[in-house]
Structures are given as structure tokens and as C-alpha cells.
N, C-alpha and C positions, 0 to 999 in steps of 0.2 A: 650367702646366708640364706637359710630356709626358715620360714615361719609357718606354723601350723595353727589354723583357727577352726573352731566349730561354732557356727552361728545358726541358731534355729535348726540344729541338726545337720546343717550343710557343712561339709568339710572343704576348707580352702587351703591350698598350698601356695604361698607366695615366696618365690625365689628372687633374691635381690643382689645386685652387684655391691651394694653398700649395706652396712649395719644400720638397722632402723631402731631407734628408741621410741617405740610406740607410746602414745599417751596412756594414762592409767585406765581410761574407759576401754580402750581397745585391748589392753593387756588382760582384762577380765575374760576375754574370749580366746586367748592363746591356750593351746592344749598340747599334749604330748605328741610326739612323732607318730604318724600313721602311714601305712603303706599304700592304701587306696584313698584317693581324693575325688571329690565331686567337681571341683573347679581349680584350675591352675593358672597362675599369673607369673610372668617374668618381668622383673624391673631391671632396666638396662640404663646405665649412666651414659649420656651422650654429649658430645661437644656441641652439636647442633641438632635441632629438631627439624627434620625434613619438612619442606613445604608440601602441603596437600591441597589439591583443588577438587571441587565437586559441588554437589548441592548442599547448601547450608540448611540444615534442618532446624537448628535452634541456635540462639545467640544471646548472651547477656554479658555483664562486665567480667565474669570469671570463667565462662565456658562457651565454647563454640563447638557444635556438633555437625559433622560433615559426613555425607555418604558419597564415596567416590566410585560407586558401582560395584566394588569388590568387598569393601569393608566399611565398618562404622569407625569414624575417627573423632576423638574428643580432644580438643585443645583446652588445657586448663591454664588459668592465669592467676597470679597473685594480684590483688587489687592494686590498680594504678600502674601496672606493668604492661608494656606493649608486646613483649616477647613471651611466648608460652613457657611455663615452668615444667609442665608435663604434657606428654602426648600419649593418649590411649588409642591403640590400634587393635581392633577386634576383627579377626577373620574366622572362617570356619575352623573350629578346633584350636584357636590360638588367641590368647589375650596378652598383649605386651604393653607395658608402661615405660616409655622413654623419659628419663629424668634429665632435665637440663642441668649440665654440670655447673653452669653459672650460679645456680641456686643450691649448690651442694650443702653449704652450711645450714640452710633452712631445712633441708631434708634430714640432716643428721642431728638437728636440734632436739632437745628434750621435749617431751609431750607432743611428738609429731602426730598429726592426724591427716595432713593433706594427701599423702599417698593413698590412704584408705578411701578418700573421696574420689579417687581416680579409678576405682574398680568397676564403675557402672553396676553397682551392687543391686540396684533395684531390678535390673534385668535378670541377674542371677536368682533373686528371690522368686520372680514370676516364673522362671524356668522350673523352679521347685514348688510351684503352686502356693506361693506366699506373697504377701503385700505388706507395705509399711503404713500404719495408721498414725496420724498426728494426734497424740493423746497423752494424758498422764495415766500411767499404768501402775496399778497397785495390786497386791495380793492380800486377800483376807480370807481366813479359814480355807486356805489352799486353793482358792479360786481367784481368777483375775477379774478385776473390774476396770474398765477402760473409760476414762472421762474424755470426751472429745467435743470440739466446738471450735469456732474461729478464735484466733489469738485474742487474748484479753478478756475472755468470757469468764474465766475463773477455774480452769482445769487444775492448776497447781493449788489453788485455795482448797478445793474439795479434797484433793489427794492429801494435803497437809492435815485437814480436819479428820480424815479417816485414820491417819497415822496417830493423831493426838487422842482421839476418842475411842478408836477400835484397835489400836496397836497394829494397824495394817502396815505392810512393807511397801514402800514406794520403790518400784523397780526402775522406772525411767520417767523423768518429768516431762519428756517431749514427744516420745514416739514408742511404738511397739511393733514388732513383726507379728502378723496374724498368719497362722499356718494350720492346715488340717493334718492331724496326726491320728492314724487309726480311726478315721471316720468322725473325729471330734475336733472342733477348732480350739487352738491354744494361742495364748499370747506368749511371745518369746522376747527376751531382752535383745537390745541392739546396741552396738558400741558407738552410737552417736546420740547425744542427749540435749542438743541446743545449749541454751544458757542455764539449764536447770541444775547442772552439776550433780545429777543423780543418775547412775547407770550401773545396773546389776545384771548379771548373767543368770536369769531365772526364767522358768516357764511354768505356766499353770493353765488349766482349762478355763475358758471364758465363761463367767457367770452372766455378764451382761455388758453391753456397750451403752454408755449413758451420754446422751447428747444434751449439753447443758444450756440453760438460759438463766440469767440472773432474774430474781423475783423477790418481792417483799414477803412472800409466803411460799411454802413448799407445795408443789403439786407435781404429779407424774402422769404420763400418758404412754401407753404402749404404741410402738410405731409399726405401721404396716409395711409389707415387703417393698412396695414401690417407693414409699418415702424413705425407707431404710437405704435402698439402693442409691437414691439421690444424695442423701446425707453422707454416705460412705464415699461416693465418688468425690465429693467436695473436700474430704479430709484424708484421702489415701493418695500416696505419691503415684502419679501416672505421668509418664512422658508422652504427651500427645503427638510428638513428632514421629513416633514409630508405630504405624498402624497395627503391626503384628502384635506388639506388646500391649497396645491399648485393648485389643480384643481379648487377649489373655487376662488382663487385669479386670475387664468388665465381667468376664465369665466367673472369675474368683469372687468378685464383689457380689454378684447376684447369688452365688452359692452361700456366701456368708450371710446375706440378707435372709435367705431361706432357712438358715440353721442356727443363727445366733440371736438371742433376745436383745432388743434395743428399745430404749425408752427416752422420751423427752422428759427432762427434769428441770422444772423451774425451781430455783432454790435460793435460800438465804446464804449468808457467809458464816453461819453459826453452827454450833454442834447439833442443833435440832435437825438440820439438813441430813446429817449422818444417820441419826436414829430413824428418821422418816424413810430414807432410801433403803436402809438395811432391812427394815420391816417389809417394804413394798416389793423388794426383789428376792425375798425368801431367805434372808440372812439368818433369821431366827430358827429356821427349820433344822 
């Protein structure tokens, strides 16, 4: 089976030994067959996942990243399982995902998303000069506004207020891809949305990135380049175990800081926050 995706303008071809019923978020990014692709993956069903040794670059409950000197290897685990469910092996010009046959029913289940998690997609994005920002992404008057801050600060609340009071479209409740297109930065949809359950395949030029703080009254401050860079680093997906990609990410982040407006916004949880911000960032022009 062959699956064709277009995400932030990047064409992915995934060829699989098994039929995959992608979840509804990922289906938003399926496209018609194309002859030329940017990235190719092969998914192979395997009885056993070969053991690999090397330097462990990263490890948590669901992922182990290994460098064996020739390739980057990622072992993916279902929570609570000792045996990997997937093995991602990346060599020069080759990306292969081995699927453990033991978990075949899970891979074939409706609303599958775990295979997409094995694509090392953050590396693909950086290869194409794009990064993932943890944010609530809305489109208003054909422009993107990105609400970012640590979890629990109120990103979803502000996005919902804009939807209610300004008829804005919430594109993704958890993250957005930021990519430079024809010299201008755009926000693009991404087929992962955390627990927000909001995921559309839309892109728009970025009007502003809003770094939120809760406050009893509304106030706004423009952010300088150095502070913008620090805040973006804290909210953009960077795998610090790969020096090459860390450097690429930092270069992209600094360019975003130089070219995209960013504001600190202390705000209430009421509709007056929407009117205040809209006026301050030029929404009435």
C-alpha cells in the first residue's frame, strides 16, 4: 500500500506492507498520487526486531534513540511493554520502519497514529527549514495568530475566545508548523494535535506570535529579538541529542525572531482580551 501526504508543502510517500487506517487528523493531510516526492519511507512487517547496539542518545518510557556509527535508530515502545513495537532505521537516503508483527492488530486498528510518530518527522521539517511550535493556532482575517506559553497558561482559552467573539478558525489546539515560504513565515497545519481534538490542514501568513501570561487586566509588550529567541527555544520541538539538527533549529529560530512579530500578552479570560489584542496587533486595519 502506498500513502501520499503533503504537510507544510512537503511531499511524503509512505509504502507499507500492511493497510493502515490512519486516524482522522492524519487523513486531513492525505493527497492524490504524485510522481516526485521529498521524503520516502518504507514500512516492513517483521517477526523480530533486530537488536542494535551503539551510543544511546536519548531514552524515555516509549523511545530509545541509538547511534551505531552508521545510522540513527529509534526503538518505539507501547507504554508498559518491554519489547519494541517499531524500529526506525535511518541511513543516508533510506528511512525504514520495521513493524513488530506481535502488535499487528494495533497497527491495523482504526484511528492509527503510532506509525506516524515513528517518522522522525521533526528532522524532516528542519531539513525543509521548518519547525514545530507548541501553540494554539488560529486564523483570523486570513492571518495566523499563534498563542504560545507553557502548558496550563490559557492558550486554548484565548483561541476559543477568538472563535467566539471574532469568528476565528482554530486550526490546531496544540501545535503548528512554522515555515518560510517565498520569504515570509507561514503557520501550517500538522496532523498531531495533542488532546485538543482540533486539527485542520490550513496555512496562513503569521500576523504575530503571542506569548501568554494570565493577568487580572490586559497589557501587551513587544518582545525584542534576544528574548524572542529564548521564548521560541522553550516552545519549539528540538531534539538536543543531535547536534547537527540543534544547530539547524537554532538558525531557523533566530531567523523567525528577526522576521516575525512577537508580544508578551498578560490577559484576562474574557472577551475584552480579544478586543484589546486585536486592536494592538493591527486587526482593525
